C-alpha positions as CSV (number, residue, x, y, z in Angstrom):
1,M,112.6,94.5,104.4
2,A,112.3,90.8,104.8
3,G,110.0,90.4,107.8
4,L,108.2,92.0,110.7
5,F,108.8,91.1,114.3
6,S,110.3,87.7,113.7
7,G,112.5,86.3,116.4
8,S,112.0,86.7,120.1
9,G,113.9,90.0,120.5
10,F,114.4,91.4,124.0
11,S,112.2,90.3,126.8
12,G,112.2,93.3,129.0
13,G,108.9,93.1,130.9
14,L,107.5,96.6,130.1
15,K,103.8,96.5,129.4
16,I,101.9,98.7,126.9
17,S,98.3,99.7,127.5
18,T,95.7,99.6,124.7
19,L,95.7,103.4,124.3
20,E,99.5,103.4,124.2
21,F,99.6,100.7,121.6
22,T,97.2,102.6,119.5
23,Q,99.3,105.8,119.8
24,L,102.5,103.9,118.9
25,K,100.8,102.1,116.1
26,D,99.7,105.4,114.6
27,I,103.3,106.8,114.8
28,I,104.6,103.7,113.1
29,Y,102.0,103.9,110.4
30,E,102.8,107.6,109.8
31,L,106.5,106.8,109.7
32,S,106.5,103.7,107.4
33,G,103.0,102.8,106.3
34,I,103.3,99.5,108.2
35,F,100.0,98.6,109.8
36,L,100.2,96.7,113.1
37,N,97.3,94.5,114.1
38,S,96.2,94.4,117.7
39,N,97.6,90.9,118.0
40,R,101.1,92.4,117.7
41,K,100.9,94.0,121.2
42,Y,103.0,91.4,122.9
43,L,105.6,91.5,120.2
44,V,105.8,95.3,120.5
45,E,106.4,94.9,124.3
46,N,109.1,92.3,123.6
47,R,110.9,94.3,120.9
48,F,110.7,97.9,122.3
49,S,111.4,97.3,126.0
50,G,115.1,97.1,125.5
51,R,115.2,100.4,123.5
52,I,113.1,102.2,126.1
53,K,115.5,101.2,128.9
54,E,118.5,102.3,126.7
55,L,117.0,105.7,126.6
56,N,116.6,105.7,130.4
57,L,112.8,105.9,130.1
58,K,110.5,104.1,132.4
59,S,107.4,103.3,130.3
60,F,105.8,103.2,126.9
61,K,104.0,106.4,127.8
62,E,107.3,108.2,128.3
63,Y,108.6,106.7,125.0
64,I,105.6,107.9,123.0
65,E,106.1,111.4,124.5
66,Y,109.8,111.2,123.5
67,L,108.8,110.3,119.9
68,K,106.4,113.2,119.7
69,Y,108.4,116.0,121.4
70,D,112.1,115.3,122.1
71,R,114.7,117.2,120.1
72,N,116.2,113.8,119.2
73,K,112.9,112.4,117.9
74,E,114.0,112.4,114.2
75,A,117.0,110.2,115.0
76,E,114.8,108.0,117.1
77,L,112.2,107.6,114.4
78,N,115.0,106.1,112.3
79,K,115.8,103.7,115.1
80,L,112.1,102.9,115.3
81,A,112.4,101.6,111.7
82,D,115.0,99.1,112.9
83,L,112.7,97.9,115.7
84,I,109.7,97.3,113.5
85,T,111.5,95.5,110.7
86,T,113.5,92.3,110.7
87,N,116.1,92.2,107.9
88,E,116.5,88.5,107.4
89,T,117.3,87.7,103.8
90,S,120.0,86.0,101.6
91,F,121.5,86.2,98.2
92,F,119.6,84.5,95.3
93,R,116.5,84.2,97.5
94,D,113.4,82.8,95.8
95,N,115.3,81.2,93.0
96,P,112.2,80.3,90.9
97,Q,111.3,84.0,90.6
98,L,114.9,85.1,89.9
99,K,115.0,82.4,87.1
100,V,111.9,83.9,85.5
101,F,113.4,87.4,85.9
102,T,116.7,86.3,84.3
103,T,115.5,84.0,81.5
104,E,112.4,85.9,80.4
105,T,112.2,89.5,81.6
106,L,115.8,90.5,81.5
107,R,116.8,88.5,78.5
108,Q,113.9,90.0,76.4
109,M,114.7,93.4,77.7
110,I,118.4,93.1,76.8
111,D,117.5,91.9,73.3
112,E,115.1,94.9,72.8
113,K,117.7,97.4,74.1
114,R,120.4,96.0,71.8
115,K,118.0,96.4,68.8
116,S,117.1,100.0,69.8
117,G,120.7,100.9,70.5
118,K,119.8,102.3,73.9
119,L,122.1,100.3,76.1
120,E,120.6,101.4,79.4
121,I,118.9,99.4,82.2
122,K,117.5,101.0,85.4
123,I,116.3,98.8,88.2
124,W,114.7,99.9,91.5
125,S,115.1,97.6,94.6
126,A,112.5,99.1,97.0
127,G,112.9,97.7,100.5
128,C,116.4,96.4,99.8
129,S,117.2,95.4,103.4
130,S,120.9,94.8,103.9
131,G,121.7,94.7,100.2
132,E,121.4,91.0,99.3
133,E,118.7,91.6,96.7
134,P,120.3,94.5,94.7
135,Y,123.7,92.8,94.8
136,T,122.1,89.6,93.5
137,L,120.6,91.6,90.6
138,S,124.0,93.2,89.9
139,I,125.5,89.7,89.8
140,I,122.8,88.5,87.4
141,L,123.5,91.4,85.1
142,H,127.2,90.7,85.2
143,E,126.5,87.0,84.2
144,M,124.1,88.0,81.4
145,L,126.2,90.8,79.8
146,K,129.7,89.5,80.7
147,T,132.4,91.5,78.7
148,E,129.7,93.6,77.1
149,L,128.7,95.1,80.5
150,S,131.1,98.1,80.1
151,K,129.1,99.3,77.0
152,W,126.0,99.5,79.1
153,R,124.7,102.2,81.5
154,I,123.4,100.1,84.4
155,Q,121.9,101.7,87.6
156,I,120.4,99.7,90.4
157,T,118.7,102.1,92.9
158,A,118.4,100.4,96.3
159,N,116.4,101.8,99.2
160,D,115.3,100.9,102.7
161,I,113.7,102.8,105.5
162,S,116.5,102.1,108.0
163,T,119.6,104.2,107.8
164,D,121.6,101.6,109.8
165,I,120.7,98.8,107.4
166,I,121.6,101.0,104.4
167,Q,125.0,101.6,106.0
168,K,125.4,97.8,106.4
169,A,124.4,97.2,102.8
170,K,127.0,99.8,101.5
171,K,129.8,97.9,103.3
172,G,128.9,94.7,101.4
173,E,130.1,92.3,104.1
174,Y,128.2,89.2,104.9
175,A,128.3,86.1,107.1
176,K,128.4,82.7,105.3
177,Y,124.7,82.3,106.2
178,A,123.7,85.0,103.7
179,L,125.2,82.9,100.9
180,K,123.2,79.8,101.8
181,T,121.1,80.0,98.6
182,T,124.0,81.2,96.3
183,P,125.4,78.8,93.7
184,P,128.9,77.8,94.8
185,L,130.5,78.9,91.5
186,I,128.8,82.3,91.8
187,A,130.0,82.7,95.4
188,K,133.5,81.9,94.4
189,K,133.4,84.4,91.5
190,Y,131.8,87.4,93.1
191,F,132.8,87.2,96.8
192,T,136.1,87.3,98.7
193,E,136.5,85.9,102.1
194,S,138.0,89.0,103.8
195,K,138.3,87.3,107.1
196,P,137.2,83.9,108.5
197,G,133.5,83.6,107.9
198,V,133.1,87.1,106.5
199,F,132.5,87.5,102.7
200,Q,132.9,90.8,100.9
201,V,131.0,91.5,97.7
202,N,133.4,92.3,94.9
203,A,133.9,96.0,93.9
204,D,132.5,95.4,90.3
205,V,129.2,94.2,91.8
206,K,129.0,97.1,94.2
207,K,129.6,99.6,91.5
208,L,126.2,99.1,89.8
209,V,124.2,99.8,93.0
210,R,123.3,103.1,94.7
211,F,122.0,102.9,98.2
212,A,119.9,105.5,100.0
213,R,117.3,105.7,102.8
214,I,113.7,106.2,101.6
215,N,110.3,106.0,103.2
216,L,107.8,104.4,100.9
217,N,105.1,106.4,102.7
218,D,106.6,109.7,101.4
219,R,105.4,110.3,97.9
220,T,107.8,113.3,97.4
221,E,110.8,111.0,98.1
222,L,109.4,108.4,95.7
223,K,109.1,110.9,92.9
224,K,112.9,111.5,93.1
225,I,113.7,107.9,92.1
226,P,114.9,107.6,88.4
227,K,112.4,106.1,86.0
228,S,112.8,102.3,86.1
229,D,112.6,99.5,83.6
230,I,112.1,97.0,86.5
231,V,111.0,97.4,90.1
232,F,111.6,94.8,92.8
233,C,109.6,95.2,96.0
234,R,109.5,91.8,97.6
235,N,108.2,90.9,101.0
236,V,107.3,94.5,101.9
237,I,103.7,95.3,100.9
238,I,102.4,92.3,102.8
239,Y,102.8,94.5,105.9
240,F,100.8,97.4,104.6
241,D,97.0,97.9,104.9
242,K,95.0,98.1,101.6
243,E,95.2,101.9,101.4
244,M,99.0,101.9,101.8
245,K,99.4,99.1,99.3
246,K,97.5,101.1,96.7
247,K,99.5,104.1,97.4
248,V,102.9,102.3,97.0
249,I,101.8,100.3,94.0
250,S,100.6,103.5,92.3
251,A,104.0,105.0,93.0
252,F,105.7,102.0,91.3
253,Y,103.4,102.4,88.3
254,D,104.3,106.0,87.9
255,N,108.0,105.2,88.3
256,L,108.0,102.4,85.7
257,I,108.5,103.1,82.0
258,E,105.8,102.0,79.6
259,G,105.8,98.2,79.6
260,G,108.1,98.1,82.7
261,H,108.0,95.1,85.0
262,L,107.2,94.8,88.7
263,Y,108.2,91.8,90.9
264,V,106.7,91.4,94.4
265,G,107.2,88.6,96.9
266,H,105.9,85.1,96.2
267,S,103.3,85.4,99.0
268,E,102.1,88.8,97.7
269,S,99.6,89.7,95.0
270,L,98.3,92.7,93.2
271,H,94.9,91.0,92.6
272,T,92.8,93.1,94.9
273,I,95.0,96.2,94.8
274,T,95.1,97.4,91.2
275,N,94.3,96.4,87.6
276,T,97.0,98.6,86.0
277,F,99.4,95.7,85.8
278,K,99.1,92.5,83.7
279,A,100.0,89.4,85.6
280,K,101.9,86.6,83.9
281,H,102.0,83.3,85.6
282,H,105.2,81.2,85.4
283,E,106.2,78.0,87.1
284,G,106.7,79.0,90.7
285,A,106.5,82.7,90.1
286,I,104.3,85.6,88.9
287,S,105.6,88.7,87.1
288,Y,103.6,91.9,86.5
289,R,103.9,94.3,83.6
290,K,102.7,97.9,83.4
291,I,99.8,98.3,80.9
């Protein structure tokens, strides 16, 4: 999940009252843990008006009733996830952080695993959006392990709250824009231009990644994720309130093996959330390790 309410969206003209905004905000929080400040009222009007009209409803009041009581409410709650998140990302995004991950965390981990004889790496991409992050991690592992990869058991678990965006990620098809931060040689090696302007991730890259919908606000679902050596959750917790941040970071802590690593977005910090991770400062990046 790369951003919240960015872009102009649909300008439909429907207005939401303060009470309705509070009710919708509570539904969104219950669904996803995302906390909407009162200054998001206009953006909610902008983003939701088109969807309300698609459902042949006349107002936010009717939409809130629909979310609460309609027999199709579960499907609509999933649609709601698409409305409140903006999945703008790219391959090899935040290169300084990925460089630290590759040259320090991953290299050290691979050396330790080789020495122990346990050739297994499990990574969790929580809030994977349309798949650019987990596929990037898969490519990095291919580059690091090369011909040795077949000897390893690698699993990248990739989750997002939106079913539609998960389906898109599984397809592995991207516009050229998604490759804007990808080194040209990597793009040539791991992508095929299936049709003009559309690039398909190679099958070997896709094979390491397992996609599924998940709600980070559902502790029962989080407990089903396999124990991880590394968790990536970038540009997600910035949209949570403090209580939700603590809840999610605690779940990551429980999921990680002893000494496991956590990477959050470059604008995010665990400083006021928890002291159960040790921060390591690098040039242009911070990594966290479970203690």
